[in-house]
N, C-alpha and C positions, 0 to 999 in steps of 0.2 A: 738638740735645740738648734734650729737654723737661725743664722744671723746674716743680715744683708745690709751693706752700707754702700750706697751708690751701686756700682756693678761688681762689687767684691763680695763673694759668698763664702761663708764658713759654716761648719757644723760642729757643735760641741756634743760629743757622744759620751754617755756615761758607760764606762767599761767596768762592769760588775766583776768580771773574772780577775782583773788586775787591780781593782779598787782604785781607779783613777779616772780622770776626764781626758779623753783624747780629742784633739782638734784636727779636723779635715779642712783644708783650705784650697780654694780655687786659684789662688795667685801663684804665678811662677816665680815671683820675686820673694826675697826674704821678708817675712812678716812677723818676726819674733817680737819686735817692739810693739807693733800693733796689738798683738794678742796678749802681751803682758799688761797693757793698759786695759784692754777690754775684759780680760779674764778677771781682773780685780773687781769688776762689777758683776760678772756673770757667775763665777764659781761659788761665791758665798751664797747666792740665791739658789743655785742648784743643790748645794749641800743642805739647805733647809728642807728641801723636798725629800731627801733620802737620809 
């Protein structure tokens, strides 16, 4: 699932091998807090699909 906010790109990838969601991020800065907030909205929706 690609996510774009302003010029910040992230991709949430469903990793079936390890049964988890991996996050790929274009930002060189620490983005842990950003993804904690965003993932609270995205991950439950992705879980509904699988």
